[in-house]
mmCIF file of the N, C-alpha and C atoms, coordinates in Angstrom:
data_MODEL
# 
_entry.id   MODEL 
# 
loop_
_atom_site.group_PDB 
_atom_site.id 
_atom_site.type_symbol 
_atom_site.label_atom_id 
_atom_site.label_alt_id 
_atom_site.label_comp_id 
_atom_site.label_asym_id 
_atom_site.label_entity_id 
_atom_site.label_seq_id 
_atom_site.pdbx_PDB_ins_code 
_atom_site.Cartn_x 
_atom_site.Cartn_y 
_atom_site.Cartn_z 
_atom_site.occupancy 
_atom_site.B_iso_or_equiv 
_atom_site.pdbx_formal_charge 
_atom_site.auth_seq_id 
_atom_site.auth_comp_id 
_atom_site.auth_asym_id 
_atom_site.auth_atom_id 
_atom_site.pdbx_PDB_model_num 
ATOM 1   N N  . UNK A 1 1  ? 8.937   -10.382 -9.481  1.00 0.00 ? 1  UNK A N  1 
ATOM 2   C CA . UNK A 1 1  ? 8.764   -9.123  -8.443  1.00 0.00 ? 1  UNK A CA 1 
ATOM 3   C C  . UNK A 1 1  ? 9.581   -9.799  -7.039  1.00 0.00 ? 1  UNK A C  1 
ATOM 4   N N  . UNK A 1 2  ? 9.111   -9.809  -5.737  1.00 0.00 ? 2  UNK A N  1 
ATOM 5   C CA . UNK A 1 2  ? 9.939   -10.039 -4.793  1.00 0.00 ? 2  UNK A CA 1 
ATOM 6   C C  . UNK A 1 2  ? 10.532  -11.644 -4.303  1.00 0.00 ? 2  UNK A C  1 
ATOM 7   N N  . UNK A 1 3  ? 11.783  -11.595 -4.073  1.00 0.00 ? 3  UNK A N  1 
ATOM 8   C CA . UNK A 1 3  ? 11.787  -13.101 -3.742  1.00 0.00 ? 3  UNK A CA 1 
ATOM 9   C C  . UNK A 1 3  ? 11.053  -13.272 -2.241  1.00 0.00 ? 3  UNK A C  1 
ATOM 10  N N  . UNK A 1 4  ? 10.456  -14.541 -2.249  1.00 0.00 ? 4  UNK A N  1 
ATOM 11  C CA . UNK A 1 4  ? 9.689   -14.990 -1.227  1.00 0.00 ? 4  UNK A CA 1 
ATOM 12  C C  . UNK A 1 4  ? 8.198   -14.341 -1.280  1.00 0.00 ? 4  UNK A C  1 
ATOM 13  N N  . UNK A 1 5  ? 7.914   -13.420 -2.347  1.00 0.00 ? 5  UNK A N  1 
ATOM 14  C CA . UNK A 1 5  ? 6.270   -13.213 -2.632  1.00 0.00 ? 5  UNK A CA 1 
ATOM 15  C C  . UNK A 1 5  ? 5.531   -14.105 -2.601  1.00 0.00 ? 5  UNK A C  1 
ATOM 16  N N  . UNK A 1 6  ? 4.317   -13.757 -2.563  1.00 0.00 ? 6  UNK A N  1 
ATOM 17  C CA . UNK A 1 6  ? 3.210   -14.947 -2.536  1.00 0.00 ? 6  UNK A CA 1 
ATOM 18  C C  . UNK A 1 6  ? 2.867   -15.291 -3.931  1.00 0.00 ? 6  UNK A C  1 
ATOM 19  N N  . UNK A 1 7  ? 2.846   -16.238 -4.362  1.00 0.00 ? 7  UNK A N  1 
ATOM 20  C CA . UNK A 1 7  ? 2.420   -17.202 -5.453  1.00 0.00 ? 7  UNK A CA 1 
ATOM 21  C C  . UNK A 1 7  ? 1.444   -16.076 -6.176  1.00 0.00 ? 7  UNK A C  1 
ATOM 22  N N  . UNK A 1 8  ? 1.624   -15.761 -7.516  1.00 0.00 ? 8  UNK A N  1 
ATOM 23  C CA . UNK A 1 8  ? 0.502   -15.301 -8.290  1.00 0.00 ? 8  UNK A CA 1 
ATOM 24  C C  . UNK A 1 8  ? 0.139   -15.824 -9.290  1.00 0.00 ? 8  UNK A C  1 
ATOM 25  N N  . UNK A 1 9  ? -0.999  -15.652 -9.683  1.00 0.00 ? 9  UNK A N  1 
ATOM 26  C CA . UNK A 1 9  ? -1.666  -16.199 -11.046 1.00 0.00 ? 9  UNK A CA 1 
ATOM 27  C C  . UNK A 1 9  ? -1.251  -15.228 -12.352 1.00 0.00 ? 9  UNK A C  1 
ATOM 28  N N  . UNK A 1 10 ? -0.250  -15.409 -13.132 1.00 0.00 ? 10 UNK A N  1 
ATOM 29  C CA . UNK A 1 10 ? -0.304  -14.648 -14.263 1.00 0.00 ? 10 UNK A CA 1 
ATOM 30  C C  . UNK A 1 10 ? -1.158  -14.923 -15.439 1.00 0.00 ? 10 UNK A C  1 
ATOM 31  N N  . UNK A 1 11 ? -1.129  -13.618 -16.079 1.00 0.00 ? 11 UNK A N  1 
ATOM 32  C CA . UNK A 1 11 ? -2.228  -13.561 -17.156 1.00 0.00 ? 11 UNK A CA 1 
ATOM 33  C C  . UNK A 1 11 ? -1.349  -13.227 -18.558 1.00 0.00 ? 11 UNK A C  1 
ATOM 34  N N  . UNK A 1 12 ? -1.215  -14.011 -19.606 1.00 0.00 ? 12 UNK A N  1 
ATOM 35  C CA . UNK A 1 12 ? -0.609  -13.535 -20.763 1.00 0.00 ? 12 UNK A CA 1 
ATOM 36  C C  . UNK A 1 12 ? -1.461  -12.383 -21.080 1.00 0.00 ? 12 UNK A C  1 
ATOM 37  N N  . UNK A 1 13 ? -0.671  -11.452 -21.820 1.00 0.00 ? 13 UNK A N  1 
ATOM 38  C CA . UNK A 1 13 ? -1.086  -10.102 -22.077 1.00 0.00 ? 13 UNK A CA 1 
ATOM 39  C C  . UNK A 1 13 ? -0.315  -9.692  -23.484 1.00 0.00 ? 13 UNK A C  1 
ATOM 40  N N  . UNK A 1 14 ? -1.226  -8.913  -24.172 1.00 0.00 ? 14 UNK A N  1 
ATOM 41  C CA . UNK A 1 14 ? -0.369  -8.544  -25.471 1.00 0.00 ? 14 UNK A CA 1 
ATOM 42  C C  . UNK A 1 14 ? 0.035   -6.968  -25.365 1.00 0.00 ? 14 UNK A C  1 
ATOM 43  N N  . UNK A 1 15 ? 1.361   -6.618  -25.500 1.00 0.00 ? 15 UNK A N  1 
ATOM 44  C CA . UNK A 1 15 ? 1.668   -5.201  -25.291 1.00 0.00 ? 15 UNK A CA 1 
ATOM 45  C C  . UNK A 1 15 ? 2.129   -4.524  -26.661 1.00 0.00 ? 15 UNK A C  1 
ATOM 46  N N  . UNK A 1 16 ? 1.862   -3.469  -26.859 1.00 0.00 ? 16 UNK A N  1 
ATOM 47  C CA . UNK A 1 16 ? 2.675   -2.794  -28.316 1.00 0.00 ? 16 UNK A CA 1 
ATOM 48  C C  . UNK A 1 16 ? 3.704   -2.008  -27.957 1.00 0.00 ? 16 UNK A C  1 
ATOM 49  N N  . UNK A 1 17 ? 5.178   -2.417  -27.792 1.00 0.00 ? 17 UNK A N  1 
ATOM 50  C CA . UNK A 1 17 ? 6.398   -1.828  -27.476 1.00 0.00 ? 17 UNK A CA 1 
ATOM 51  C C  . UNK A 1 17 ? 7.139   -1.174  -28.530 1.00 0.00 ? 17 UNK A C  1 
ATOM 52  N N  . UNK A 1 18 ? 7.766   -0.153  -28.214 1.00 0.00 ? 18 UNK A N  1 
ATOM 53  C CA . UNK A 1 18 ? 9.041   0.221   -29.269 1.00 0.00 ? 18 UNK A CA 1 
ATOM 54  C C  . UNK A 1 18 ? 9.976   -1.071  -29.652 1.00 0.00 ? 18 UNK A C  1 
ATOM 55  N N  . UNK A 1 19 ? 10.318  -1.455  -30.993 1.00 0.00 ? 19 UNK A N  1 
ATOM 56  C CA . UNK A 1 19 ? 10.710  -2.484  -31.017 1.00 0.00 ? 19 UNK A CA 1 
ATOM 57  C C  . UNK A 1 19 ? 12.279  -2.632  -30.854 1.00 0.00 ? 19 UNK A C  1 
ATOM 58  N N  . UNK A 1 20 ? 12.753  -0.915  -31.110 1.00 0.00 ? 20 UNK A N  1 
ATOM 59  C CA . UNK A 1 20 ? 13.926  -0.933  -30.748 1.00 0.00 ? 20 UNK A CA 1 
ATOM 60  C C  . UNK A 1 20 ? 14.293  -1.193  -29.663 1.00 0.00 ? 20 UNK A C  1 
ATOM 61  N N  . UNK A 1 21 ? 13.585  -0.750  -28.359 1.00 0.00 ? 21 UNK A N  1 
ATOM 62  C CA . UNK A 1 21 ? 13.275  -1.062  -27.254 1.00 0.00 ? 21 UNK A CA 1 
ATOM 63  C C  . UNK A 1 21 ? 13.666  -2.450  -26.465 1.00 0.00 ? 21 UNK A C  1 
ATOM 64  N N  . UNK A 1 22 ? 12.606  -3.061  -27.253 1.00 0.00 ? 22 UNK A N  1 
ATOM 65  C CA . UNK A 1 22 ? 12.489  -4.822  -27.279 1.00 0.00 ? 22 UNK A CA 1 
ATOM 66  C C  . UNK A 1 22 ? 13.628  -5.469  -27.457 1.00 0.00 ? 22 UNK A C  1 
ATOM 67  N N  . UNK A 1 23 ? 14.263  -5.098  -28.851 1.00 0.00 ? 23 UNK A N  1 
ATOM 68  C CA . UNK A 1 23 ? 16.010  -5.677  -29.412 1.00 0.00 ? 23 UNK A CA 1 
ATOM 69  C C  . UNK A 1 23 ? 16.685  -5.163  -28.174 1.00 0.00 ? 23 UNK A C  1 
ATOM 70  N N  . UNK A 1 24 ? 16.793  -4.117  -27.573 1.00 0.00 ? 24 UNK A N  1 
ATOM 71  C CA . UNK A 1 24 ? 17.937  -3.572  -26.535 1.00 0.00 ? 24 UNK A CA 1 
ATOM 72  C C  . UNK A 1 24 ? 17.539  -4.335  -25.228 1.00 0.00 ? 24 UNK A C  1 
ATOM 73  N N  . UNK A 1 25 ? 16.643  -4.316  -25.106 1.00 0.00 ? 25 UNK A N  1 
ATOM 74  C CA . UNK A 1 25 ? 16.158  -5.278  -23.745 1.00 0.00 ? 25 UNK A CA 1 
ATOM 75  C C  . UNK A 1 25 ? 16.963  -6.695  -23.498 1.00 0.00 ? 25 UNK A C  1 
ATOM 76  N N  . UNK A 1 26 ? 16.333  -7.278  -24.854 1.00 0.00 ? 26 UNK A N  1 
ATOM 77  C CA . UNK A 1 26 ? 16.629  -8.766  -25.099 1.00 0.00 ? 26 UNK A CA 1 
ATOM 78  C C  . UNK A 1 26 ? 17.893  -8.817  -24.972 1.00 0.00 ? 26 UNK A C  1 
ATOM 79  N N  . UNK A 1 27 ? 18.854  -8.077  -25.908 1.00 0.00 ? 27 UNK A N  1 
ATOM 80  C CA . UNK A 1 27 ? 20.201  -8.490  -26.115 1.00 0.00 ? 27 UNK A CA 1 
ATOM 81  C C  . UNK A 1 27 ? 20.923  -7.945  -24.731 1.00 0.00 ? 27 UNK A C  1 
ATOM 82  N N  . UNK A 1 28 ? 20.418  -7.248  -23.818 1.00 0.00 ? 28 UNK A N  1 
ATOM 83  C CA . UNK A 1 28 ? 21.122  -7.019  -22.162 1.00 0.00 ? 28 UNK A CA 1 
ATOM 84  C C  . UNK A 1 28 ? 20.343  -7.882  -21.401 1.00 0.00 ? 28 UNK A C  1 
ATOM 85  N N  . UNK A 1 29 ? 19.679  -9.057  -21.713 1.00 0.00 ? 29 UNK A N  1 
ATOM 86  C CA . UNK A 1 29 ? 19.059  -9.853  -20.973 1.00 0.00 ? 29 UNK A CA 1 
ATOM 87  C C  . UNK A 1 29 ? 18.128  -9.507  -20.136 1.00 0.00 ? 29 UNK A C  1 
ATOM 88  N N  . UNK A 1 30 ? 17.425  -8.548  -20.439 1.00 0.00 ? 30 UNK A N  1 
ATOM 89  C CA . UNK A 1 30 ? 16.272  -7.646  -19.652 1.00 0.00 ? 30 UNK A CA 1 
ATOM 90  C C  . UNK A 1 30 ? 14.724  -8.791  -19.811 1.00 0.00 ? 30 UNK A C  1 
ATOM 91  N N  . UNK A 1 31 ? 14.331  -9.027  -18.591 1.00 0.00 ? 31 UNK A N  1 
ATOM 92  C CA . UNK A 1 31 ? 12.926  -9.746  -18.581 1.00 0.00 ? 31 UNK A CA 1 
ATOM 93  C C  . UNK A 1 31 ? 11.961  -8.529  -18.885 1.00 0.00 ? 31 UNK A C  1 
ATOM 94  N N  . UNK A 1 32 ? 11.687  -8.371  -20.014 1.00 0.00 ? 32 UNK A N  1 
ATOM 95  C CA . UNK A 1 32 ? 10.546  -7.375  -20.408 1.00 0.00 ? 32 UNK A CA 1 
ATOM 96  C C  . UNK A 1 32 ? 9.402   -7.933  -19.405 1.00 0.00 ? 32 UNK A C  1 
ATOM 97  N N  . UNK A 1 33 ? 8.705   -9.037  -19.413 1.00 0.00 ? 33 UNK A N  1 
ATOM 98  C CA . UNK A 1 33 ? 7.606   -9.368  -18.484 1.00 0.00 ? 33 UNK A CA 1 
ATOM 99  C C  . UNK A 1 33 ? 7.658   -8.650  -17.324 1.00 0.00 ? 33 UNK A C  1 
ATOM 100 N N  . UNK A 1 34 ? 8.861   -9.183  -16.503 1.00 0.00 ? 34 UNK A N  1 
ATOM 101 C CA . UNK A 1 34 ? 9.213   -8.645  -15.100 1.00 0.00 ? 34 UNK A CA 1 
ATOM 102 C C  . UNK A 1 34 ? 9.117   -7.773  -14.816 1.00 0.00 ? 34 UNK A C  1 
ATOM 103 N N  . UNK A 1 35 ? 10.084  -6.727  -15.779 1.00 0.00 ? 35 UNK A N  1 
ATOM 104 C CA . UNK A 1 35 ? 10.160  -5.079  -15.770 1.00 0.00 ? 35 UNK A CA 1 
ATOM 105 C C  . UNK A 1 35 ? 8.676   -4.505  -15.787 1.00 0.00 ? 35 UNK A C  1 
ATOM 106 N N  . UNK A 1 36 ? 8.079   -5.188  -16.804 1.00 0.00 ? 36 UNK A N  1 
ATOM 107 C CA . UNK A 1 36 ? 6.789   -4.425  -16.928 1.00 0.00 ? 36 UNK A CA 1 
ATOM 108 C C  . UNK A 1 36 ? 5.660   -4.637  -15.972 1.00 0.00 ? 36 UNK A C  1 
ATOM 109 N N  . UNK A 1 37 ? 5.894   -5.941  -15.305 1.00 0.00 ? 37 UNK A N  1 
ATOM 110 C CA . UNK A 1 37 ? 4.916   -6.079  -14.078 1.00 0.00 ? 37 UNK A CA 1 
ATOM 111 C C  . UNK A 1 37 ? 5.690   -5.298  -12.710 1.00 0.00 ? 37 UNK A C  1 
ATOM 112 N N  . UNK A 1 38 ? 6.685   -5.203  -12.720 1.00 0.00 ? 38 UNK A N  1 
ATOM 113 C CA . UNK A 1 38 ? 7.185   -4.462  -11.435 1.00 0.00 ? 38 UNK A CA 1 
ATOM 114 C C  . UNK A 1 38 ? 6.728   -2.689  -11.797 1.00 0.00 ? 38 UNK A C  1 
ATOM 115 N N  . UNK A 1 39 ? 6.748   -2.393  -13.084 1.00 0.00 ? 39 UNK A N  1 
ATOM 116 C CA . UNK A 1 39 ? 6.560   -1.090  -13.269 1.00 0.00 ? 39 UNK A CA 1 
ATOM 117 C C  . UNK A 1 39 ? 5.088   -0.661  -13.027 1.00 0.00 ? 39 UNK A C  1 
ATOM 118 N N  . UNK A 1 40 ? 3.920   -1.662  -13.677 1.00 0.00 ? 40 UNK A N  1 
ATOM 119 C CA . UNK A 1 40 ? 2.593   -1.543  -13.656 1.00 0.00 ? 40 UNK A CA 1 
ATOM 120 C C  . UNK A 1 40 ? 2.418   -1.541  -12.266 1.00 0.00 ? 40 UNK A C  1 
ATOM 121 N N  . UNK A 1 41 ? 2.708   -2.493  -11.107 1.00 0.00 ? 41 UNK A N  1 
ATOM 122 C CA . UNK A 1 41 ? 2.883   -2.767  -9.910  1.00 0.00 ? 41 UNK A CA 1 
ATOM 123 C C  . UNK A 1 41 ? 3.348   -1.368  -9.227  1.00 0.00 ? 41 UNK A C  1 
ATOM 124 N N  . UNK A 1 42 ? 4.508   -0.611  -9.448  1.00 0.00 ? 42 UNK A N  1 
ATOM 125 C CA . UNK A 1 42 ? 4.546   0.760   -8.960  1.00 0.00 ? 42 UNK A CA 1 
ATOM 126 C C  . UNK A 1 42 ? 3.404   1.827   -9.457  1.00 0.00 ? 42 UNK A C  1 
ATOM 127 N N  . UNK A 1 43 ? 3.174   1.842   -10.432 1.00 0.00 ? 43 UNK A N  1 
ATOM 128 C CA . UNK A 1 43 ? 1.880   2.651   -10.973 1.00 0.00 ? 43 UNK A CA 1 
ATOM 129 C C  . UNK A 1 43 ? 0.889   2.735   -10.147 1.00 0.00 ? 43 UNK A C  1 
ATOM 130 N N  . UNK A 1 44 ? 0.394   1.330   -10.056 1.00 0.00 ? 44 UNK A N  1 
ATOM 131 C CA . UNK A 1 44 ? -0.879  1.102   -9.207  1.00 0.00 ? 44 UNK A CA 1 
ATOM 132 C C  . UNK A 1 44 ? -0.968  1.624   -7.872  1.00 0.00 ? 44 UNK A C  1 
ATOM 133 N N  . UNK A 1 45 ? -0.051  1.323   -7.177  1.00 0.00 ? 45 UNK A N  1 
ATOM 134 C CA . UNK A 1 45 ? 0.521   1.523   -5.818  1.00 0.00 ? 45 UNK A CA 1 
ATOM 135 C C  . UNK A 1 45 ? 0.628   3.205   -5.517  1.00 0.00 ? 45 UNK A C  1 
ATOM 136 N N  . UNK A 1 46 ? 1.115   3.868   -6.734  1.00 0.00 ? 46 UNK A N  1 
ATOM 137 C CA . UNK A 1 46 ? 1.186   5.331   -6.647  1.00 0.00 ? 46 UNK A CA 1 
ATOM 138 C C  . UNK A 1 46 ? -0.167  6.024   -6.710  1.00 0.00 ? 46 UNK A C  1 
ATOM 139 N N  . UNK A 1 47 ? -1.056  5.464   -7.948  1.00 0.00 ? 47 UNK A N  1 
ATOM 140 C CA . UNK A 1 47 ? -2.651  5.923   -7.925  1.00 0.00 ? 47 UNK A CA 1 
ATOM 141 C C  . UNK A 1 47 ? -3.062  5.538   -6.563  1.00 0.00 ? 47 UNK A C  1 
ATOM 142 N N  . UNK A 1 48 ? -2.978  4.547   -6.040  1.00 0.00 ? 48 UNK A N  1 
ATOM 143 C CA . UNK A 1 48 ? -4.139  3.922   -4.747  1.00 0.00 ? 48 UNK A CA 1 
ATOM 144 C C  . UNK A 1 48 ? -3.519  4.904   -3.831  1.00 0.00 ? 48 UNK A C  1 
ATOM 145 N N  . UNK A 1 49 ? -2.186  5.722   -3.835  1.00 0.00 ? 49 UNK A N  1 
ATOM 146 C CA . UNK A 1 49 ? -2.025  6.730   -2.732  1.00 0.00 ? 49 UNK A CA 1 
ATOM 147 C C  . UNK A 1 49 ? -2.378  7.818   -2.783  1.00 0.00 ? 49 UNK A C  1 
ATOM 148 N N  . UNK A 1 50 ? -2.496  8.071   -4.296  1.00 0.00 ? 50 UNK A N  1 
ATOM 149 C CA . UNK A 1 50 ? -2.697  9.707   -4.715  1.00 0.00 ? 50 UNK A CA 1 
ATOM 150 C C  . UNK A 1 50 ? -4.387  9.681   -4.364  1.00 0.00 ? 50 UNK A C  1 
ATOM 151 N N  . UNK A 1 51 ? -5.141  8.552   -4.870  1.00 0.00 ? 51 UNK A N  1 
ATOM 152 C CA . UNK A 1 51 ? -6.378  8.507   -4.820  1.00 0.00 ? 51 UNK A CA 1 
ATOM 153 C C  . UNK A 1 51 ? -6.686  8.493   -2.943  1.00 0.00 ? 51 UNK A C  1 
ATOM 154 N N  . UNK A 1 52 ? -6.038  7.674   -2.264  1.00 0.00 ? 52 UNK A N  1 
ATOM 155 C CA . UNK A 1 52 ? -6.328  7.538   -0.536  1.00 0.00 ? 52 UNK A CA 1 
ATOM 156 C C  . UNK A 1 52 ? -6.129  8.956   -0.006  1.00 0.00 ? 52 UNK A C  1 
ATOM 157 N N  . UNK A 1 53 ? -5.388  10.108  -0.664  1.00 0.00 ? 53 UNK A N  1 
ATOM 158 C CA . UNK A 1 53 ? -4.982  11.244  -0.080  1.00 0.00 ? 53 UNK A CA 1 
ATOM 159 C C  . UNK A 1 53 ? -6.233  12.264  -0.428  1.00 0.00 ? 53 UNK A C  1 
ATOM 160 N N  . UNK A 1 54 ? -6.864  12.074  -1.827  1.00 0.00 ? 54 UNK A N  1 
ATOM 161 C CA . UNK A 1 54 ? -8.046  12.704  -2.088  1.00 0.00 ? 54 UNK A CA 1 
ATOM 162 C C  . UNK A 1 54 ? -9.101  12.307  -1.370  1.00 0.00 ? 54 UNK A C  1 
ATOM 163 N N  . UNK A 1 55 ? -9.039  11.265  -1.305  1.00 0.00 ? 55 UNK A N  1 
ATOM 164 C CA . UNK A 1 55 ? -10.159 10.698  -0.318  1.00 0.00 ? 55 UNK A CA 1 
ATOM 165 C C  . UNK A 1 55 ? -10.225 11.102  1.196   1.00 0.00 ? 55 UNK A C  1 
ATOM 166 N N  . UNK A 1 56 ? -9.198  11.424  1.879   1.00 0.00 ? 56 UNK A N  1 
ATOM 167 C CA . UNK A 1 56 ? -9.285  11.388  3.117   1.00 0.00 ? 56 UNK A CA 1 
ATOM 168 C C  . UNK A 1 56 ? -8.303  13.152  3.392   1.00 0.00 ? 56 UNK A C  1 
ATOM 169 N N  . UNK A 1 57 ? -8.425  14.033  2.298   1.00 0.00 ? 57 UNK A N  1 
ATOM 170 C CA . UNK A 1 57 ? -7.971  14.994  2.384   1.00 0.00 ? 57 UNK A CA 1 
ATOM 171 C C  . UNK A 1 57 ? -8.409  16.037  3.685   1.00 0.00 ? 57 UNK A C  1 
ATOM 172 N N  . UNK A 1 58 ? -10.209 15.553  3.732   1.00 0.00 ? 58 UNK A N  1 
ATOM 173 C CA . UNK A 1 58 ? -10.555 16.429  4.698   1.00 0.00 ? 58 UNK A CA 1 
ATOM 174 C C  . UNK A 1 58 ? -9.930  16.279  6.140   1.00 0.00 ? 58 UNK A C  1 
ATOM 175 N N  . UNK A 1 59 ? -10.019 14.986  6.317   1.00 0.00 ? 59 UNK A N  1 
ATOM 176 C CA . UNK A 1 59 ? -9.406  14.525  7.792   1.00 0.00 ? 59 UNK A CA 1 
ATOM 177 C C  . UNK A 1 59 ? -7.971  14.947  8.031   1.00 0.00 ? 59 UNK A C  1 
ATOM 178 N N  . UNK A 1 60 ? -7.314  14.635  6.912   1.00 0.00 ? 60 UNK A N  1 
ATOM 179 C CA . UNK A 1 60 ? -6.040  15.002  6.743   1.00 0.00 ? 60 UNK A CA 1 
ATOM 180 C C  . UNK A 1 60 ? -5.879  16.577  7.338   1.00 0.00 ? 60 UNK A C  1 
ATOM 181 N N  . UNK A 1 61 ? -6.765  17.343  6.434   1.00 0.00 ? 61 UNK A N  1 
ATOM 182 C CA . UNK A 1 61 ? -6.578  18.686  6.921   1.00 0.00 ? 61 UNK A CA 1 
ATOM 183 C C  . UNK A 1 61 ? -6.867  19.073  8.204   1.00 0.00 ? 61 UNK A C  1 
ATOM 184 N N  . UNK A 1 62 ? -7.885  18.313  8.850   1.00 0.00 ? 62 UNK A N  1 
ATOM 185 C CA . UNK A 1 62 ? -8.660  18.660  9.919   1.00 0.00 ? 62 UNK A CA 1 
ATOM 186 C C  . UNK A 1 62 ? -7.480  18.094  11.213  1.00 0.00 ? 62 UNK A C  1 
ATOM 187 N N  . UNK A 1 63 ? -6.880  17.247  10.890  1.00 0.00 ? 63 UNK A N  1 
ATOM 188 C CA . UNK A 1 63 ? -5.676  17.046  11.727  1.00 0.00 ? 63 UNK A CA 1 
ATOM 189 C C  . UNK A 1 63 ? -4.411  17.959  12.072  1.00 0.00 ? 63 UNK A C  1 
ATOM 190 N N  . UNK A 1 64 ? -3.937  18.205  10.395  1.00 0.00 ? 64 UNK A N  1 
ATOM 191 C CA . UNK A 1 64 ? -3.141  19.391  10.496  1.00 0.00 ? 64 UNK A CA 1 
ATOM 192 C C  . UNK A 1 64 ? -3.462  20.651  11.351  1.00 0.00 ? 64 UNK A C  1 
ATOM 193 N N  . UNK A 1 65 ? -4.992  21.123  10.886  1.00 0.00 ? 65 UNK A N  1 
ATOM 194 C CA . UNK A 1 65 ? -5.368  22.173  11.375  1.00 0.00 ? 65 UNK A CA 1 
ATOM 195 C C  . UNK A 1 65 ? -5.119  22.280  12.976  1.00 0.00 ? 65 UNK A C  1 
ATOM 196 N N  . UNK A 1 66 ? -5.557  20.862  13.732  1.00 0.00 ? 66 UNK A N  1 
ATOM 197 C CA . UNK A 1 66 ? -5.637  20.621  15.069  1.00 0.00 ? 66 UNK A CA 1 
ATOM 198 C C  . UNK A 1 66 ? -4.144  20.611  15.449  1.00 0.00 ? 66 UNK A C  1 
ATOM 199 N N  . UNK A 1 67 ? -3.222  20.138  14.849  1.00 0.00 ? 67 UNK A N  1 
ATOM 200 C CA . UNK A 1 67 ? -1.728  20.250  15.520  1.00 0.00 ? 67 UNK A CA 1 
ATOM 201 C C  . UNK A 1 67 ? -1.267  21.379  15.167  1.00 0.00 ? 67 UNK A C  1 
ATOM 202 N N  . UNK A 1 68 ? -1.573  22.274  14.178  1.00 0.00 ? 68 UNK A N  1 
ATOM 203 C CA . UNK A 1 68 ? -1.311  23.843  14.260  1.00 0.00 ? 68 UNK A CA 1 
ATOM 204 C C  . UNK A 1 68 ? -1.697  24.269  15.263  1.00 0.00 ? 68 UNK A C  1 
ATOM 205 N N  . UNK A 1 69 ? -2.828  24.483  15.922  1.00 0.00 ? 69 UNK A N  1 
ATOM 206 C CA . UNK A 1 69 ? -3.679  25.218  16.908  1.00 0.00 ? 69 UNK A CA 1 
ATOM 207 C C  . UNK A 1 69 ? -3.018  24.824  18.270  1.00 0.00 ? 69 UNK A C  1 
ATOM 208 N N  . UNK A 1 70 ? -3.136  23.412  18.282  1.00 0.00 ? 70 UNK A N  1 
ATOM 209 C CA . UNK A 1 70 ? -2.939  23.133  19.486  1.00 0.00 ? 70 UNK A CA 1 
ATOM 210 C C  . UNK A 1 70 ? -1.375  22.302  19.991  1.00 0.00 ? 70 UNK A C  1 
ATOM 211 N N  . UNK A 1 71 ? -0.639  21.990  19.009  1.00 0.00 ? 71 UNK A N  1 
ATOM 212 C CA . UNK A 1 71 ? 0.465   21.451  18.753  1.00 0.00 ? 71 UNK A CA 1 
ATOM 213 C C  . UNK A 1 71 ? 0.421   19.782  18.765  1.00 0.00 ? 71 UNK A C  1 
ATOM 214 N N  . UNK A 1 72 ? 1.654   19.409  18.660  1.00 0.00 ? 72 UNK A N  1 
ATOM 215 C CA . UNK A 1 72 ? 1.650   17.780  18.912  1.00 0.00 ? 72 UNK A CA 1 
ATOM 216 C C  . UNK A 1 72 ? 1.627   17.270  20.028  1.00 0.00 ? 72 UNK A C  1 
ATOM 217 N N  . UNK A 1 73 ? 0.930   15.883  20.512  1.00 0.00 ? 73 UNK A N  1 
ATOM 218 C CA . UNK A 1 73 ? 0.885   15.869  21.801  1.00 0.00 ? 73 UNK A CA 1 
ATOM 219 C C  . UNK A 1 73 ? 2.183   15.582  22.572  1.00 0.00 ? 73 UNK A C  1 
ATOM 220 N N  . UNK A 1 74 ? 2.921   15.024  21.779  1.00 0.00 ? 74 UNK A N  1 
ATOM 221 C CA . UNK A 1 74 ? 4.534   14.666  22.661  1.00 0.00 ? 74 UNK A CA 1 
ATOM 222 C C  . UNK A 1 74 ? 5.360   15.978  22.376  1.00 0.00 ? 74 UNK A C  1 
ATOM 223 N N  . UNK A 1 75 ? 5.049   17.107  22.150  1.00 0.00 ? 75 UNK A N  1 
ATOM 224 C CA . UNK A 1 75 ? 5.977   18.169  21.805  1.00 0.00 ? 75 UNK A CA 1 
ATOM 225 C C  . UNK A 1 75 ? 5.693   18.920  23.263  1.00 0.00 ? 75 UNK A C  1 
ATOM 226 N N  . UNK A 1 76 ? 7.018   19.471  23.593  1.00 0.00 ? 76 UNK A N  1 
ATOM 227 C CA . UNK A 1 76 ? 7.065   20.132  24.821  1.00 0.00 ? 76 UNK A CA 1 
ATOM 228 C C  . UNK A 1 76 ? 6.707   21.425  24.908  1.00 0.00 ? 76 UNK A C  1 
ATOM 229 N N  . UNK A 1 77 ? 6.055   21.846  25.926  1.00 0.00 ? 77 UNK A N  1 
ATOM 230 C CA . UNK A 1 77 ? 5.530   23.050  26.278  1.00 0.00 ? 77 UNK A CA 1 
ATOM 231 C C  . UNK A 1 77 ? 6.699   24.431  25.673  1.00 0.00 ? 77 UNK A C  1 
ATOM 232 N N  . UNK A 1 78 ? 6.370   25.324  25.075  1.00 0.00 ? 78 UNK A N  1 
ATOM 233 C CA . UNK A 1 78 ? 6.999   26.405  24.515  1.00 0.00 ? 78 UNK A CA 1 
ATOM 234 C C  . UNK A 1 78 ? 7.153   27.310  25.541  1.00 0.00 ? 78 UNK A C  1 
ATOM 235 N N  . UNK A 1 79 ? 8.290   27.997  26.236  1.00 0.00 ? 79 UNK A N  1 
ATOM 236 C CA . UNK A 1 79 ? 8.339   28.703  27.181  1.00 0.00 ? 79 UNK A CA 1 
ATOM 237 C C  . UNK A 1 79 ? 8.307   30.108  26.728  1.00 0.00 ? 79 UNK A C  1 
ATOM 238 N N  . UNK A 1 80 ? 7.777   30.768  27.594  1.00 0.00 ? 80 UNK A N  1 
ATOM 239 C CA . UNK A 1 80 ? 7.063   32.421  26.967  1.00 0.00 ? 80 UNK A CA 1 
ATOM 240 C C  . UNK A 1 80 ? 8.469   33.059  27.136  1.00 0.00 ? 80 UNK A C  1 
# 
């Protein structure tokens, strides 16, 4: 993962992958486990963000409605 990231406990896991991709990755010295871990971490993060937006959509919409009607607090008043 990232340099300086906290120590993590790793769990051996079986994956079924395209054999040609595995051979190519090994020939290119690509660490399949690290790439898989990074990709899964990204997918988890994106899914959490998606779910957070769904769970908070009412509040987000309420804030957007308020800003549309009232303007943003630091906006300068519009001159007529």
